[in-house]
Structures are given as structure tokens and as C-alpha cells.
C-alpha positions in Angstrom: 20.9 -37.9 -4.7 18.6 -40.7 -2.0 14.8 -39.5 -3.2 14.2 -39.8 0.5 16.8 -37.0 0.9 15.4 -35.1 -2.3 12.1 -35.1 -1.1 13.0 -32.9 2.9 14.9 -31.0 0.4 12.0 -30.3 -1.8 10.1 -30.0 1.4 12.3 -27.7 3.1 12.5 -25.3 -0.1 8.6 -26.1 0.0 8.1 -24.6 3.5 10.8 -21.5 3.4 9.4 -20.8 0.5 5.7 -20.6 1.9 6.9 -18.1 5.7 8.7 -16.0 3.0 5.6 -15.1 1.6 3.3 -15.7 4.4 5.2 -13.1 6.2 5.5 -10.5 2.8 1.6 -11.1 2.9 1.5 -10.0 6.7 3.4 -6.5 5.8 1.1 -5.9 2.8 -2.5 -6.4 5.0 -1.0 -4.3 7.2 -2.3 -0.8 9.3 -3.0 1.9 6.2 -5.2 3.3 7.8 -4.4 7.4 7.2 -1.2 6.3 5.0 -1.2 8.0 1.4 -0.5 5.4 -1.5 1.2 8.3 -4.0 0.5 6.7 -7.2 3.6 6.1 -9.6 3.9 8.6 -12.8 2.9 7.3 -16.2 3.5 8.8 -19.9 3.0 6.0 -22.8 5.6 6.6 -25.8 4.0 5.6 -29.1 7.0 5.8 -32.1 5.0 6.1 -35.3 6.8 7.2 -39.1 8.0 5.2 -42.0 10.9 3.6 -43.7 12.5 3.4 -47.2 14.9 1.3 -49.3 16.1 3.4 -52.6 19.2 2.9 -54.3 21.6 1.9 -50.6 20.1 4.4 -48.8 17.7 4.0 -46.3 15.1 6.9 -45.1 13.7 7.2 -41.2 10.7 10.0 -40.7 9.6 9.5 -37.4 7.4 11.1 -34.9 7.9 10.0 -31.1 4.9 11.3 -28.5 3.6 10.7 -25.0 0.6 10.0 -24.8 0.6 10.4 -21.9 -0.4 11.8 -19.0 2.6 12.8 -16.9 5.3 14.3 -18.3 8.5 12.1 -19.9 11.7 14.6 -19.3 13.7 12.9 -21.8 13.9 9.7 -23.5 15.7 8.8 -25.7 14.5 6.1 -28.9 16.8 3.4 -30.8 16.2 1.9 -34.7 18.8 -1.3 -35.2 18.6 -2.1 -38.7 20.1 -5.4 -39.7 22.9 -4.5 -42.4 25.8 -2.5 -41.6 25.1 1.1 -42.3 28.2 3.7 -44.2 31.0 4.7 -41.9 31.4 8.8 -41.3 27.4 9.7 -41.8 26.6 12.8 -40.0 23.3 11.9 -37.7 21.7 15.1 -36.4 21.7 16.8 -33.0 20.7 14.2 -30.0 21.3 10.9 -32.2 25.0 9.3 -31.9 25.7 6.3 -33.2 25.9 2.9 -31.1 27.4 0.4 -33.2 27.5 0.4 -37.5 24.3 -1.1 -37.3 22.9 0.9 -34.3 21.3 4.0 -34.3 20.2 6.3 -30.8 18.7 9.3 -30.9 17.8 11.8 -27.5 14.1 13.5 -28.2 14.0 15.2 -25.8 11.3 16.4 -23.3 8.1 15.1 -24.3 5.0 16.8 -22.1 1.8 14.1 -20.9 -0.1 14.3 -24.0 2.0 17.2 -26.3 2.4 17.7 -29.6 5.3 14.4 -30.5 8.8 15.5 -31.9 10.4 14.8 -35.3 13.3 13.0 -36.7 14.3 12.6 -39.8 17.4 10.3 -41.0 18.8 9.5 -44.6 20.9 7.6 -44.5 23.6 4.6 -46.9 23.8 1.2 -46.1 27.0 -0.3 -47.0 26.2 -1.9 -50.4 23.4 -2.7 -52.5 21.0 -4.5 -49.4 17.5 -5.6 -51.4 15.9 -5.9 -48.2 16.4 -5.5 -44.2 14.1 -5.0 -41.5 14.6 -2.0 -38.0 13.8 -1.8 -35.3 12.1 1.3 -33.7 11.2 0.9 -29.8 12.5 3.0 -26.5 15.9 2.9 -25.3 15.5 4.7 -22.4 12.9 7.0 -20.0 13.1 8.9 -17.5 10.3 8.6 -15.1 7.0 7.3 -16.0 6.0 4.1 -16.1 4.4 2.1 -20.1 2.9 0.3 -19.4 1.7 0.4 -23.4 5.0 -0.8 -24.6 3.2 -1.2 -28.0 3.5 2.0 -29.5 6.4 2.2 -28.6 8.4 -1.1 -30.4 8.3 -1.8 -33.7 9.9 -4.7 -36.3 9.9 -3.0 -40.2 10.4 -5.5 -43.4 11.5 -2.8 -45.8 11.6 -4.0 -49.2 14.6 -2.2 -51.9 11.8 -0.4 -54.1 11.1 3.1 -52.2 8.0 3.0 -50.8 7.5 3.4 -47.5 7.0 1.0 -45.2 5.6 2.4 -42.0 5.2 1.7 -38.9 
């Protein structure tokens, strides 16, 4: 493709892009007198707790809270392990195996600024890892916008010392 053809194509793209931006800006800047803009519900989910690893066992103790201000009808917390867990393990109600390395748990309703939901898992890893990584995060949230997603995502390196590694 020659420089002239390429330049013309780029110029056309810029003009089209500018026209789209102007049209969008014109729509936004329309008459808003008498209109009520509904604010989007805001939730702030947070997961805190600790993880321990000892003798091939993994313990996870977790509290999920909603710092609000809006209620959340339901949410799902996802726990991803760097090492596979042994098969055939029973999980607490509301939890399921997504894979040999991932557990997903339903939190239930979380009122804005309300008390948290506790979760405890006692799992067996395949073999006896000397360390593993656990990633904790919100997989799904019904309704609301979370403008502070940093307190619901954690990555924890856990050594096989039996010590609690806090997140």
C-alpha cells in the first residue's frame, strides 16, 4: 500500500472517529432540565481472613462483608489454589468445585454496611506441597457497582508451616 493511500485511509478514520465523538458529545450535552438521573447502586465487597498449610492440609477462614452503602442480594467468592486439591472432598453448603484447583462459594445476601458472612474450608491437597498460592476474589455480584475492587481481590503465598497467612 502506498503512503498516499495509507495517509488517506488514516485521515478518513480520524474524520469518522471525530464525527462519532462530536455526535456522542452532542447527545450528552442535550437539554437535561427536568430530567432526574438515577444513581447506580453502590456496594463495596471485601474478603478478609487467613490461610494455613500443614501436612498437606489447607485451611481457609474467610469473612465476606459489604461496606455498602447498597445491599447486595447475592455474591460468589472464588478461591483458586496453585496446587490441585485431592478429589472426593465435601464442601460446606453453598460451595462447589469448579475444578481440582478452584472452589466457588455463594455468600447469600449482604446488607450495605452490614455484618459479614463467614466461610471455613478444611481441604486436602494432592501430595504434600511445601507452599501454594491462593487467589481470593469476587467472581459474581448481583447488582451494584464496586468502586473499590482492591479489598475483594487477594493473592496469598502460603508456606507449609501451619502458620496463618492473613489477607
